[in-house]
C-alpha positions in Angstrom: -0.1 -0.2 -0.2 1.1 3.3 -0.8 2.0 5.4 2.3 3.1 8.8 1.1 2.3 11.9 3.0 -0.4 11.6 5.6 -0.9 15.1 6.4 -4.2 16.7 4.9 -4.3 20.4 4.2 -6.8 22.5 5.4 -8.1 22.9 1.7 -8.7 18.9 1.6 -10.3 19.1 4.7 -12.8 21.7 3.9 -13.4 20.4 0.5 -14.1 16.7 2.2 -16.5 18.3 4.6 -18.5 20.2 1.8 -19.8 16.5 0.8 -21.4 16.2 4.2 -22.5 19.6 4.1 -24.3 18.9 0.8 -25.5 15.3 1.7 -27.2 16.5 5.1 -29.2 19.3 3.5 -31.2 16.6 2.0 -30.8 13.8 4.3 -31.9 16.2 7.4 -34.9 17.5 5.3 -35.9 13.8 4.7 -35.8 12.9 8.4 -37.3 15.8 9.5 -39.9 16.8 7.0 -40.6 14.1 4.6 -43.7 12.7 6.3 -44.9 16.3 6.3 -44.4 17.3 2.9 -46.2 14.0 1.8 -49.1 14.8 3.9 -49.7 18.2 4.2 -48.2 19.7 1.0 -48.3 16.5 -1.7 -51.7 15.4 0.2 -51.1 11.8 0.1 -52.9 9.8 2.9 -50.8 9.8 6.4 -50.7 5.8 6.1 -49.8 5.5 2.8 -46.9 8.2 3.5 -45.7 6.1 6.4 -45.7 3.0 4.5 -43.6 4.5 1.9 -41.1 6.1 3.9 -41.1 2.8 6.2 -40.7 0.2 3.5 -38.1 2.5 1.3 -36.3 3.1 4.5 -35.6 -0.8 5.0 -34.9 -1.4 1.5 -32.1 1.5 1.7 -30.7 -0.3 4.7 -30.9 -4.0 4.0 -30.3 -4.0 0.2 -28.9 -0.6 -1.3 -26.3 -0.1 1.9 -24.6 -3.7 1.9 -24.8 -4.2 -2.0 -23.1 -0.9 -2.3 -20.2 -1.5 0.1 -19.2 -4.8 -1.6 -19.5 -2.9 -5.1 -17.5 0.2 -3.5 -14.6 -2.2 -2.2 -14.4 -3.6 -5.5 -14.1 -0.4 -7.7 -11.2 0.3 -9.7 -10.4 3.4 -11.3 -7.6 6.0 -11.8 -9.4 8.2 -9.3 -9.5 5.5 -6.2 -12.3 3.5 -4.9 -14.3 5.9 -3.4 -14.1 9.4 -4.9 -15.4 8.4 -8.2 -18.9 7.6 -6.9 -19.2 11.1 -5.3 -18.5 12.6 -8.6 -20.8 10.3 -10.6 -23.6 10.7 -8.0 -23.5 14.6 -7.9 -26.0 15.4 -10.5 -28.2 12.5 -10.2 -28.3 13.2 -6.5 -29.5 16.9 -6.9 -31.8 16.1 -9.7 -33.5 13.5 -7.7 -33.8 15.7 -4.6 -36.0 18.4 -6.6 -37.8 15.9 -8.0 -38.5 13.9 -4.6 -40.0 17.4 -3.7 -42.0 18.5 -6.4 -45.8 18.3 -6.6 -47.3 17.3 -9.9 -50.7 17.6 -10.6 -51.8 13.8 -10.2 -54.5 11.7 -9.0 -54.0 10.2 -5.5 -52.9 6.8 -7.1 -50.8 8.9 -9.6 -49.2 10.9 -6.3 -48.4 7.7 -4.3 -46.5 6.1 -7.6 -44.6 9.2 -8.1 -43.9 9.6 -4.2 -42.7 5.9 -4.0 -40.6 5.9 -7.2 -38.7 9.1 -6.5 -38.3 8.4 -3.1 -36.7 4.6 -3.9 -34.3 6.4 -6.5 -33.3 9.3 -4.0 -32.3 6.5 -1.5 -30.6 4.5 -4.0 -28.3 7.5 -5.0 -27.9 8.9 -1.6 -26.8 5.5 -0.5 -24.2 5.4 -4.0 -23.1 8.7 -2.7 -22.9 8.7 1.0 -21.4 5.3 1.8 -18.2 5.8 -0.7 -18.0 9.4 0.9 -18.0 8.1 4.5 -15.5 5.2 3.5 -13.3 7.9 1.8 -12.5 9.2 5.2 -10.7 5.8 6.1 -8.6 6.0 2.9 -7.5 9.8 2.8 -4.9 8.9 5.2 -3.5 6.5 7.7 -2.9 9.0 10.3 -5.2 8.9 13.5 -4.7 12.7 14.6 -5.4 13.6 11.2 -8.6 11.7 11.1 -9.5 13.0 14.4 -9.2 16.7 12.8 -10.8 15.5 9.5 -13.8 14.4 11.5 -14.2 17.8 13.4 -14.2 19.6 10.0 -16.9 17.3 8.5 -19.2 17.4 11.6 -19.0 21.0 12.0 -20.4 21.0 8.2 -22.9 18.8 9.2 -24.0 20.8 12.2 -24.6 23.7 9.7 -26.6 21.6 7.6 -28.6 20.8 10.4 -29.0 24.2 11.8 -30.2 25.5 8.2 -32.7 22.6 8.0 -34.4 22.5 11.6 -34.1 26.3 12.2 -34.6 28.0 8.9 -36.1 25.6 6.4 -39.7 26.6 7.3 -39.3 30.3 7.0 -37.3 29.7 3.6 -40.3 27.6 2.4 -42.6 30.4 3.5 -40.6 33.2 1.9 -39.5 31.6 -1.5 -43.1 30.2 -2.0 -45.0 33.6 -0.9 -47.2 31.5 1.4 -47.4 28.5 -1.0 -45.8 25.6 0.9 -45.7 23.6 -2.4 -44.1 26.2 -4.2 -41.7 27.2 -1.1 -40.5 23.5 -1.3 -39.9 23.3 -4.8 -37.9 26.6 -4.6 -35.9 25.6 -1.7 -34.9 22.2 -3.0 -33.8 23.7 -6.1 -31.2 26.0 -4.4 -30.3 22.8 -2.0 -29.9 20.5 -5.1 -27.6 23.4 -7.0 -25.4 23.9 -3.7 -25.3 20.4 -3.0 -23.7 19.5 -6.6 -21.5 22.2 -6.6 -20.3 21.0 -3.4 -19.9 17.3 -4.2 -18.0 18.5 -7.2 -15.6 20.2 -4.9 -15.1 17.2 -2.6 -14.0 14.9 -5.9 -11.5 17.5 -6.8 -10.0 18.4 -3.5 -9.6 14.8 -2.0 -6.5 12.2 -2.7 -7.1 8.5 -1.6 -3.8 7.8 -0.3 -4.3 4.3 1.4 -4.4 1.8 -1.6 -4.6 -1.7 -1.3 -1.7 -3.7 -2.7 -2.1 -5.0 -6.3 -1.7 -8.5 -5.0 -4.5 -8.1 -2.3 -7.8 -10.3 -3.3 -10.6 -11.2 -1.2 -14.0 -13.0 -1.8 -17.2 -11.5 -0.5 -17.2 -14.5 1.8 -13.8 -13.6 3.2 -15.1 -10.0 3.6 -18.3 -10.8 5.2 -15.9 -13.4 7.6 -13.6 -10.7 8.4 -16.4 -8.6 9.5 -18.0 -11.1 11.7 -15.0 -12.1 13.4 -14.0 -8.6 14.2 -15.1 -7.6 17.7 -14.8 -3.8 17.7 -16.9 -3.8 14.9 -19.7 -5.6 16.6 -19.3 -3.4 19.3 -19.4 -0.2 17.1 -22.4 -1.4 15.4 -24.4 -2.0 18.5 -23.6 1.8 19.7 -24.4 3.2 16.4 -27.6 1.6 16.7 -27.9 2.6 20.4 -27.2 6.3 19.2 -29.2 6.8 16.6 -32.2 5.3 18.7 -31.4 8.1 20.9 -31.5 11.0 18.5 -34.7 9.7 16.8 -36.3 9.3 20.1 -35.6 12.5 21.9 -35.7 14.3 18.3 -39.5 13.0 17.6 -40.4 13.9 21.3 -39.2 17.4 21.9 -42.0 18.8 19.7 -44.4 17.4 22.2 -42.5 18.2 25.2 -42.8 22.0 24.0 -46.3 21.8 22.9 -47.8 19.7 25.8 -45.3 20.1 28.8 -43.8 23.4 29.0 -45.8 26.2 30.2 -46.8 28.2 27.1 -47.0 31.7 28.8 -43.6 31.2 30.1 -42.3 29.8 26.7 -43.5 33.4 25.6 -41.9 35.1 28.3 -38.6 33.4 27.7 -38.6 34.5 24.1 -39.2 38.1 24.9 -36.4 38.1 27.9 -33.7 36.6 25.4 -34.6 39.1 22.8 -36.0 36.7 20.0 -39.1 38.6 19.1 -37.5 41.9 19.3 -35.1 40.5 16.8 -37.5 39.0 14.5 -39.5 42.3 14.6 -36.5 44.4 13.9 -35.5 42.0 11.2 -39.0 42.5 9.3 -38.7 46.5 9.8 -35.6 46.4 8.0 -36.8 43.8 5.3 -39.7 45.6 4.6 -38.1 49.2 4.5 -35.8 48.0 1.8 -38.9 46.6 -0.1 -38.3 42.9 0.5 -40.6 40.2 2.1 -40.9 39.9 5.6 -39.3 37.0 7.3 -41.9 34.8 8.1 -41.6 33.2 11.4 -44.2 30.7 13.0 -46.3 32.9 15.3 -47.0 30.4 18.1 -44.4 30.4 21.2 -43.9 26.5 21.4 -42.8 26.5 18.0 -40.7 29.7 18.2 -39.0 28.6 21.4 -38.5 24.9 20.2 -36.4 26.6 17.1 -34.5 28.5 19.7 -33.9 25.5 21.7 -32.6 23.5 18.5 -30.3 26.4 17.3 -28.6 26.7 20.9 -28.1 22.9 21.2 -26.7 22.8 17.3 -24.3 26.0 18.1 -23.0 24.2 21.4 -22.8 20.8 19.5 -20.3 22.7 17.1 -18.3 24.2 20.1 -18.1 20.8 21.4 -17.1 19.5 18.4 -14.1 22.1 18.4 -12.8 20.2 21.6 -13.1 16.9 20.2 -9.7 16.6 18.2 -7.4 17.8 20.9 -9.0 15.8 23.8 -8.9 12.7 21.2 -5.1 13.3 20.5 -4.3 13.4 24.2 -6.6 10.6 25.9 -7.5 8.7 22.8 -10.5 8.5 21.2 -12.5 5.6 23.2 -11.8 7.2 26.7 -13.1 10.6 25.4 -16.0 9.3 23.5 -17.2 7.3 26.6 -16.6 10.2 29.2 -18.3 12.7 26.9 -21.4 10.6 26.1 -21.8 9.9 30.0 -21.8 13.5 30.9 -24.3 14.4 28.0 -26.7 11.8 29.3 -26.5 13.3 32.9 -28.1 16.5 31.0 -30.6 14.6 29.5 -31.6 12.6 33.0 -32.1 16.3 34.4 -35.2 16.9 32.3 -36.8 14.6 34.6 -36.9 16.9 37.5 -37.6 20.2 35.9 -41.2 21.5 36.3 -43.2 22.8 33.1 -42.0 26.5 34.0 -38.5 25.9 34.3 -37.6 27.0 30.8 -34.3 28.3 31.7 -32.9 25.5 33.1 -34.3 23.4 30.3 -32.8 25.3 27.8 -29.4 25.4 30.0 -29.2 21.7 30.2 -29.9 21.0 26.6 -27.1 23.8 26.0 -24.4 21.5 28.0 -25.9 18.2 26.7 -25.5 19.6 23.0 -21.7 20.7 24.3 -20.8 16.9 25.5 -22.6 15.0 22.7 -20.9 17.5 20.4 -17.4 16.1 21.2 -18.7 12.6 20.6 -19.7 13.2 17.2 -16.7 13.3 15.1 -15.4 10.4 17.2 -17.9 7.8 16.1 -16.8 7.9 12.7 -13.1 8.3 13.0 -13.5 4.9 15.4 -15.2 3.2 12.5 -12.4 4.3 10.3 -10.1 2.9 13.2 -12.1 -0.4 13.2 -11.3 -1.0 9.3 -7.6 -0.3 10.3 -8.0 -3.2 12.7 -9.3 -5.1 10.3 -6.5 -4.7 8.0 -4.0 -5.1 10.7 -5.7 -8.4 11.9 -6.4 -10.1 8.6 -3.9 -8.4 6.2 -6.8 -7.5 3.9 -8.4 -3.9 3.8 -12.6 -3.6 3.4 -13.6 -0.1 4.1 -16.8 0.2 2.4 -18.3 -3.1 3.9 -17.5 -1.9 7.3 -19.0 1.7 6.8 -22.3 -0.2 4.8 -22.8 -2.0 8.0 -22.6 1.0 10.2 -24.9 2.7 7.9 -27.4 0.0 8.2 -27.3 0.4 12.0 -27.7 4.0 11.9 -31.1 3.3 9.7 -32.2 0.6 11.9 -31.6 3.2 15.2 -33.5 5.7 13.5 -36.2 3.4 12.5 -36.7 2.1 16.0 -36.3 5.4 17.5 -39.1 6.7 15.3 -41.3 3.8 15.9 -40.9 4.1 19.7 -42.1 7.8 19.4 -45.4 6.5 18.0 -45.4 3.6 20.2 -44.7 5.3 23.5 -47.6 8.2 22.7 -50.0 5.3 22.0 -49.0 3.5 25.2 -49.9 6.6 27.2 -53.0 7.4 25.3 -52.2 10.4 23.1 -54.9 12.2 21.3 -53.9 13.9 17.9 -54.2 17.6 17.7 -55.8 17.8 21.0 -55.6 21.2 23.0 -54.4 19.5 26.1 -53.3 16.0 26.8 -54.3 13.7 29.8 -51.7 13.9 32.9 -50.4 10.4 31.7 -49.7 11.5 28.6 -47.8 14.6 29.8 -45.8 12.3 32.0 -44.9 10.0 29.5 -43.6 12.7 27.0 -41.6 14.1 30.3 -40.1 10.5 31.1 -39.1 10.1 27.1 -37.1 13.0 27.1 -35.1 12.2 30.4 -35.2 8.6 31.4 -36.1 6.8 28.0 -33.8 8.9 25.9 -30.9 8.2 28.3 -31.2 4.5 28.9 -29.7 4.0 24.9 -26.5 6.3 25.9 -26.0 4.4 28.9 -26.0 1.2 26.9 -23.5 2.5 24.6 -21.3 3.9 27.5 -21.4 0.2 29.0 -20.5 -1.4 25.7 -17.2 0.8 25.4 -15.7 -1.1 28.2 -15.4 -4.2 25.8 -14.0 -2.1 22.8 -10.2 -2.8 23.1 -8.8 0.1 20.7 -7.5 2.5 23.3 -5.1 4.9 22.8 -1.9 2.6 22.9 -3.4 0.2 20.4 -4.3 3.1 18.3 -0.5 3.9 18.1 0.7 0.5 17.8 -2.0 -0.3 14.7 -0.8 3.1 13.1 2.6 2.3 13.4 2.7 -1.0 12.1 0.2 -0.4 9.3 2.6 2.2 8.0 5.6 -0.1 8.1 3.7 -2.4 6.0 2.3 0.2 3.5 6.3 1.3 3.2 7.5 -1.9 2.5 4.7 -2.9 0.0 5.3 0.3 -1.7 9.2 -0.2 -2.0 
């Protein structure tokens, strides 16, 4: 294997990160707003919309992703294994993103067929783009420290995309559609599609694969799968990935109910006044109107506005946490920093159990600290998965990066599916009544328990599993040194 300079320039790190920003403008929109778009904008029956999302999600997790992992590991081009897929899928990804959020005038049956076709194709192209993109991080450099740095850059970009979607997408839809949500989604996704395509091309042209399998390496599908199943660190990271994304889907899906039904609406409005949010929106609209532009259309009710501020602050402090991730991981090792920060973030989730409905400041403050500590873990998850690929090569003398990442992406999708299903299941268990002005005390208490105790359990299980994960700082350094020596020997 070629082991030339393993350092990555700032330009290469930024270029690589723009690929994740591009992908997450679409992925975060799908996760957060696809069900709303299908039911409230495209007017597909809710049960049918849920079935489309669920079936295509399973198809992506258990068919498209593993097949793409095997294909990517066997790709041979002058550009490498994984970079070409970012190039080949850039334009189709943008085009299908736009088509999936378009609203052609069709019968109900036609709309269902259109939604199923466009969403299936979008998920297929997303996997063909995002799996090789994720695996690319494992072959850009063999340096553990450089991977830590690359992951920090990458997930700052992810947080920027998440901020745009969770905080600004609905106002953008209202502004760009002049109140027409269908037109607003179409115009917004047009912008995302163009920006995303350009960013993917930048990723392709600014990166270079440095970890290249030796020409004599050859392995069958059976050998790759056998290596995977015997890889204990991979098994642990797969379980941790599932648990983390169960938490993300569970708390992400339940927070809106927490703001709407648990927290005191009067106190939320007062909080928005105290922090200057209402004055900021009023001043912004005054300036826009004075310039002859359309006002910034923000949802008027206090729970929705407070929820947006809550998300924005959480994302900002996750980015701050990401900034500390590399330095801590370089000093103490990824495993120990990941486990410690995850445990600290869990304590601030558990604190939600004790807060009364009028403790708005404490709720926001706890979420800020939760976001900071969770932010430290975000880059480390994917850097540790790249380390697992190195561990497999170190142990088996064969490298199969994409199949390892494909399994983790399956775990991600399983976690999101389970967590999303748990939201609906917990609400049903406690007797939730859709669109009711108020809910029963049992439902309100169930919502409080979900965002605190129930959301904490997956994180605590993940922390426990890390005690079985053997790739600590000393083994990281040993693997890096021995693989580096092998690659130099092979190159000479």
